[in-house]
DSSP file (Angstrom, degrees, kcal/mol; ACC not computed):
  #  RESIDUE AA STRUCTURE BP1 BP2  ACC     N-H-->O    O-->H-N    N-H-->O    O-->H-N    TCO  KAPPA ALPHA  PHI   PSI    X-CA   Y-CA   Z-CA
    1    1 A M              0   0    0      0, 0.0     2,-0.2     0, 0.0     0, 0.0   0.000 360.0 360.0 360.0 132.2  131.1   94.4   92.0
    2    2 A A        -     0   0    0      1,-0.1     2,-0.1     2,-0.1     0, 0.0  -0.474 360.0-135.2 -77.4 141.6  133.1   92.1   89.8
    3    3 A G     >  -     0   0    0     -2,-0.2     4,-1.8     1,-0.1     5,-0.1  -0.258  30.3 -96.7 -85.1 178.5  134.0   93.3   86.3
    4    4 A I  H  > S+     0   0    0      1,-0.2     4,-2.2     2,-0.2     5,-0.2   0.851 123.6  54.5 -66.4 -35.1  133.8   91.3   83.1
    5    5 A I  H  > S+     0   0    0      2,-0.2     4,-2.3     1,-0.2    -1,-0.2   0.917 108.2  49.0 -65.9 -42.6  137.4   90.3   83.3
    6    6 A D  H  > S+     0   0    0      1,-0.2     4,-2.2     2,-0.2    -1,-0.2   0.876 110.8  51.2 -63.9 -36.9  137.0   88.9   86.8
    7    7 A T  H  X S+     0   0    0     -4,-1.8     4,-2.3     2,-0.2    -1,-0.2   0.897 110.0  48.6 -67.1 -40.8  133.9   87.0   85.6
    8    8 A I  H  X S+     0   0    0     -4,-2.2     4,-2.2     2,-0.2    -2,-0.2   0.893 110.9  51.1 -66.7 -39.4  135.8   85.5   82.6
    9    9 A K  H  X S+     0   0    0     -4,-2.3     4,-2.0     2,-0.2    -2,-0.2   0.916 110.7  48.7 -63.3 -42.7  138.7   84.5   84.9
   10   10 A L  H  X S+     0   0    0     -4,-2.2     4,-2.5     1,-0.2    -2,-0.2   0.909 109.8  51.6 -63.8 -41.8  136.3   82.8   87.3
   11   11 A A  H  X S+     0   0    0     -4,-2.3     4,-1.5     1,-0.2    -1,-0.2   0.897 109.1  51.0 -62.1 -40.1  134.7   80.9   84.4
   12   12 A G  H  X S+     0   0    0     -4,-2.2     4,-0.8     1,-0.2    -1,-0.2   0.881 111.4  47.5 -64.6 -38.0  138.0   79.7   83.2
   13   13 A T  H >X S+     0   0    0     -4,-2.0     4,-2.4     1,-0.2     3,-0.7   0.893 109.0  53.6 -69.3 -39.6  138.9   78.4   86.6
   14   14 A L  H 3X S+     0   0    0     -4,-2.5     4,-2.5     1,-0.2    -1,-0.2   0.799  97.7  65.4 -66.7 -27.5  135.6   76.7   87.0
   15   15 A V  H 3< S+     0   0    0     -4,-1.5    -1,-0.2     1,-0.2    -2,-0.2   0.863 113.6  33.2 -60.4 -34.3  136.2   74.9   83.7
   16   16 A L  H <X S+     0   0    0     -4,-0.8     4,-0.9    -3,-0.7    -2,-0.2   0.820 121.2  48.2 -88.1 -34.5  139.0   73.1   85.4
   17   17 A A  H  X S+     0   0    0     -4,-2.4     4,-2.5     1,-0.2     5,-0.2   0.867 101.5  60.1 -79.8 -37.2  137.6   72.9   89.0
   18   18 A L  H  X S+     0   0    0     -4,-2.5     4,-2.8     1,-0.2     5,-0.2   0.909 103.9  48.5 -63.9 -43.9  134.1   71.6   88.3
   19   19 A P  H  > S+     0   0    0      0, 0.0     4,-2.3     0, 0.0    -1,-0.2   0.903 113.4  49.1 -62.5 -36.9  135.2   68.3   86.6
   20   20 A A  H  X S+     0   0    0     -4,-0.9     4,-2.2     2,-0.2    -2,-0.2   0.913 112.5  47.8 -65.9 -41.4  137.6   67.6   89.5
   21   21 A A  H  X S+     0   0    0     -4,-2.5     4,-2.4     2,-0.2    -1,-0.2   0.913 112.4  48.4 -66.0 -42.5  134.9   68.4   92.0
   22   22 A L  H  X S+     0   0    0     -4,-2.8     4,-2.2     2,-0.2    -2,-0.2   0.900 112.2  48.8 -65.4 -40.2  132.4   66.1   90.3
   23   23 A A  H  X S+     0   0    0     -4,-2.3     4,-2.3    -5,-0.2    -1,-0.2   0.890 111.1  51.6 -65.1 -38.2  134.9   63.3   90.0
   24   24 A G  H  X S+     0   0    0     -4,-2.2     4,-2.2     2,-0.2    -2,-0.2   0.902 109.5  48.7 -65.3 -41.0  135.7   63.8   93.7
   25   25 A V  H  X S+     0   0    0     -4,-2.4     4,-2.3     2,-0.2    -2,-0.2   0.905 110.9  51.1 -65.0 -40.8  132.0   63.6   94.7
   26   26 A Q  H  X S+     0   0    0     -4,-2.2     4,-1.7     1,-0.2    -2,-0.2   0.908 110.4  48.8 -63.4 -41.2  131.6   60.4   92.6
   27   27 A L  H  X>S+     0   0    0     -4,-2.3     5,-2.3     2,-0.2     4,-0.5   0.878 109.3  53.1 -66.6 -36.1  134.6   58.8   94.3
   28   28 A L  H ><5S+     0   0    0     -4,-2.2     3,-0.9     1,-0.2    -2,-0.2   0.911 109.7  48.1 -62.8 -41.5  133.2   59.8   97.7
   29   29 A L  H 3<5S+     0   0    0     -4,-2.3    -1,-0.2     1,-0.2    -2,-0.2   0.809 108.8  54.4 -68.6 -29.2  129.9   58.1   96.8
   30   30 A D  H 3<5S-     0   0    0     -4,-1.7    -1,-0.2    -5,-0.2    -2,-0.2   0.539 122.0-106.2 -81.6  -6.8  131.8   55.0   95.6
   31   31 A G  T <<5S+     0   0    0     -3,-0.9     2,-1.4    -4,-0.5     3,-0.2   0.455  84.2 123.4  98.7   1.0  133.6   54.7   99.0
   32   32 A Q     >< +     0   0    0     -5,-2.3     4,-2.0     1,-0.2     5,-0.2  -0.648  30.6 167.1 -94.1  79.6  137.1   56.0   97.9
   33   33 A T  H  >  +     0   0    0     -2,-1.4     4,-2.8     1,-0.2     5,-0.3   0.852  64.8  57.0 -69.3 -36.2  137.2   58.8  100.5
   34   34 A N  H  > S+     0   0    0      1,-0.2     4,-1.9     2,-0.2    -1,-0.2   0.956 114.3  37.1 -61.8 -50.8  140.9   59.6  100.3
   35   35 A F  H  > S+     0   0    0      2,-0.2     4,-2.2     1,-0.2    -1,-0.2   0.868 116.9  53.8 -69.4 -35.7  140.9   60.3   96.5
   36   36 A G  H  X S+     0   0    0     -4,-2.0     4,-2.2     2,-0.2     5,-0.2   0.932 110.6  44.8 -64.4 -46.8  137.4   61.9   96.7
   37   37 A V  H  X S+     0   0    0     -4,-2.8     4,-2.6     1,-0.2     5,-0.2   0.888 112.1  54.0 -64.5 -38.6  138.4   64.4   99.4
   38   38 A A  H  X S+     0   0    0     -4,-1.9     4,-2.1    -5,-0.3    -2,-0.2   0.911 110.5  45.4 -63.4 -42.2  141.7   65.2   97.6
   39   39 A L  H  X S+     0   0    0     -4,-2.2     4,-2.2     2,-0.2    -2,-0.2   0.898 113.7  48.2 -70.1 -40.1  139.9   66.0   94.4
   40   40 A V  H  X S+     0   0    0     -4,-2.2     4,-2.4     2,-0.2     5,-0.2   0.919 112.8  49.1 -65.4 -41.8  137.2   68.1   96.1
   41   41 A A  H  X S+     0   0    0     -4,-2.6     4,-2.7     1,-0.2    -2,-0.2   0.884 109.8  52.5 -63.7 -38.2  139.9   70.0   98.0
   42   42 A L  H  X S+     0   0    0     -4,-2.1     4,-2.3    -5,-0.2    -1,-0.2   0.919 109.8  48.3 -62.2 -43.8  141.8   70.5   94.8
   43   43 A A  H  X S+     0   0    0     -4,-2.2     4,-1.7     2,-0.2    -2,-0.2   0.926 114.0  45.3 -64.5 -45.2  138.8   72.0   93.1
   44   44 A V  H  X S+     0   0    0     -4,-2.4     4,-2.4     1,-0.2     5,-0.2   0.908 112.3  53.1 -64.5 -40.8  138.1   74.3   96.1
   45   45 A G  H  X S+     0   0    0     -4,-2.7     4,-2.8    -5,-0.2     5,-0.3   0.882 104.9  54.7 -62.1 -39.1  141.8   75.3   96.2
   46   46 A L  H  X S+     0   0    0     -4,-2.3     4,-2.1     1,-0.2    -1,-0.2   0.927 111.5  43.7 -59.9 -45.3  141.8   76.2   92.6
   47   47 A V  H  X S+     0   0    0     -4,-1.7     4,-1.8     2,-0.2    -2,-0.2   0.912 115.9  47.5 -68.5 -42.1  138.9   78.6   93.0
   48   48 A V  H  X S+     0   0    0     -4,-2.4     4,-2.3     2,-0.2     5,-0.3   0.929 113.3  47.3 -65.9 -45.3  140.3   80.1   96.2
   49   49 A V  H  X S+     0   0    0     -4,-2.8     4,-2.6     1,-0.2    -1,-0.2   0.901 111.3  51.4 -64.5 -40.2  143.8   80.6   94.8
   50   50 A Q  H  < S+     0   0    0     -4,-2.1    -1,-0.2    -5,-0.3    -2,-0.2   0.872 113.1  46.5 -63.7 -35.3  142.5   82.2   91.6
   51   51 A H  H  < S+     0   0    0     -4,-1.8    -2,-0.2    -5,-0.2    -1,-0.2   0.891 124.5  28.1 -75.0 -39.1  140.4   84.6   93.7
   52   52 A W  H  < S+     0   0    0     -4,-2.3     2,-0.3    -5,-0.1    -2,-0.2   0.701  98.8  91.1 -99.3 -21.7  143.1   85.7   96.2
   53   53 A L     <  -     0   0    0     -4,-2.6     2,-0.7    -5,-0.3    -4,-0.0  -0.596  62.5-147.3 -83.2 133.4  146.4   85.2   94.3
   54   54 A T        -     0   0    0     -2,-0.3    -3,-0.1     3,-0.0    -2,-0.0  -0.890  17.2-162.9 -99.5 118.2  147.7   88.2   92.3
   55   55 A L    >>  -     0   0    0     -2,-0.7     3,-1.6    -5,-0.1     4,-0.6  -0.566  33.5-108.1 -94.6 161.4  149.6   87.1   89.2
   56   56 A P  G >4 S+     0   0    0      0, 0.0     3,-0.7     0, 0.0    -1,-0.1   0.802 120.4  59.5 -59.1 -27.5  152.0   89.2   87.2
   57   57 A T  G 34 S+     0   0    0      1,-0.2     4,-0.4     2,-0.1    -3,-0.0   0.690  99.8  57.9 -74.3 -16.2  149.4   89.5   84.5
   58   58 A D  G <> S+     0   0    0     -3,-1.6     4,-2.2     1,-0.2    -1,-0.2   0.626  84.2  82.8 -85.3 -14.5  147.0   91.1   87.0
   59   59 A I  H <X S+     0   0    0     -3,-0.7     4,-2.5    -4,-0.6     5,-0.2   0.905  87.8  50.7 -63.1 -45.2  149.3   94.0   87.8
   60   60 A P  H  > S+     0   0    0      0, 0.0     4,-2.2     0, 0.0    -1,-0.2   0.896 111.4  50.0 -59.9 -36.7  148.4   96.2   84.8
   61   61 A E  H  > S+     0   0    0     -4,-0.4     4,-2.2     2,-0.2    -2,-0.2   0.909 110.8  48.6 -65.8 -41.7  144.7   95.8   85.6
   62   62 A L  H  X S+     0   0    0     -4,-2.2     4,-1.9     1,-0.2    -1,-0.2   0.898 111.9  49.4 -65.4 -40.0  145.3   96.7   89.3
   63   63 A L  H  X S+     0   0    0     -4,-2.5     4,-2.4     2,-0.2    -2,-0.2   0.895 109.5  51.7 -65.8 -39.5  147.3   99.8   88.3
   64   64 A A  H  X S+     0   0    0     -4,-2.2     4,-2.5    -5,-0.2     5,-0.2   0.904 109.1  50.3 -64.3 -40.8  144.6  100.9   85.8
   65   65 A K  H  X S+     0   0    0     -4,-2.2     4,-1.9     1,-0.2    -1,-0.2   0.895 111.5  48.7 -62.9 -39.2  141.9  100.5   88.5
   66   66 A R  H  X S+     0   0    0     -4,-1.9     4,-1.4     2,-0.2    -2,-0.2   0.896 112.2  47.8 -68.4 -40.4  144.0  102.6   90.9
   67   67 A V  H  X S+     0   0    0     -4,-2.4     4,-2.3     2,-0.2     5,-0.2   0.923 112.2  49.0 -66.7 -43.8  144.6  105.4   88.3
   68   68 A V  H  X S+     0   0    0     -4,-2.5     4,-2.4     1,-0.2    -1,-0.2   0.887 109.1  54.4 -63.0 -37.7  141.0  105.5   87.4
   69   69 A G  H  < S+     0   0    0     -4,-1.9    -1,-0.2    -5,-0.2    -2,-0.2   0.831 112.4  42.4 -65.7 -32.2  140.1  105.8   91.0
   70   70 A T  H  < S+     0   0    0     -4,-1.4     3,-0.4    -3,-0.2    -2,-0.2   0.826 117.6  44.9 -84.2 -32.0  142.4  108.8   91.6
   71   71 A V  H  < S+     0   0    0     -4,-2.3     2,-0.9     1,-0.2    -2,-0.2   0.917 116.4  43.1 -77.6 -43.9  141.4  110.6   88.4
   72   72 A A  S  < S+     0   0    0     -4,-2.4    -1,-0.2    -5,-0.2     2,-0.2  -0.620  78.1 168.2-106.8  73.0  137.7  110.2   88.5
   73   73 A K        -     0   0    0     -2,-0.9    -3,-0.1    -3,-0.4     3,-0.0  -0.532  41.4-103.0 -83.9 152.7  136.8  110.9   92.2
   74   74 A E        -     0   0    0     -2,-0.2     2,-0.1     1,-0.1    -1,-0.1  -0.501  42.7-106.2 -69.9 139.5  133.3  111.4   93.3
   75   75 A P        -     0   0    0      0, 0.0     2,-0.3     0, 0.0    -1,-0.1  -0.441  33.4-120.7 -68.7 140.3  132.4  115.0   94.0
   76   76 A E        -     0   0    0     -2,-0.1     2,-0.4    -3,-0.0    -3,-0.0  -0.614  24.4-149.1 -81.8 140.0  132.2  115.9   97.6
   77   77 A T        -     0   0    0     -2,-0.3    -1,-0.0     3,-0.0     5,-0.0  -0.885   8.5-131.6-110.8 141.3  128.8  117.3   98.8
   78   78 A D    >>  -     0   0    0     -2,-0.4     3,-0.9     1,-0.1     4,-0.7  -0.647  16.9-128.7 -84.9 145.7  128.4  119.8  101.6
   79   79 A P  T 34 S+     0   0    0      0, 0.0     3,-0.4     0, 0.0    -1,-0.1   0.783 109.8  59.3 -63.4 -24.3  125.8  119.0  104.2
   80   80 A D  T 34 S+     0   0    0      1,-0.2    -3,-0.0     3,-0.0     0, 0.0   0.757  96.7  60.9 -74.4 -24.4  124.3  122.5  103.6
   81   81 A D  T <4 S+     0   0    0     -3,-0.9     2,-1.1     1,-0.1    -1,-0.2   0.720  83.3  86.9 -76.3 -20.3  123.7  121.8   99.9
   82   82 A E     <        0   0    0     -4,-0.7    -1,-0.1    -3,-0.4    -5,-0.0  -0.688 360.0 360.0 -84.9 101.5  121.3  118.9  100.6
   83   83 A R              0   0    0     -2,-1.1    -1,-0.2     0, 0.0    -2,-0.1   0.356 360.0 360.0-127.0 360.0  117.9  120.6  101.1
């Protein structure tokens, strides 16, 4: 499940990607396929790269998630305790 920070990052990327995608679709409809495909590919690439690329600013967040995961582990349950 995505956190609030991930949602804000995605929204920021979509602010740049959506106008490029819409312009690309308009160019495709107007018959300029080369530029239209390039703009749509650019928009898709922006979203994919933002989702999969780890930037230096993301490292503290990743470390915090790892520390929280090790400190606050789920309690283990015995199969005998479930009655």
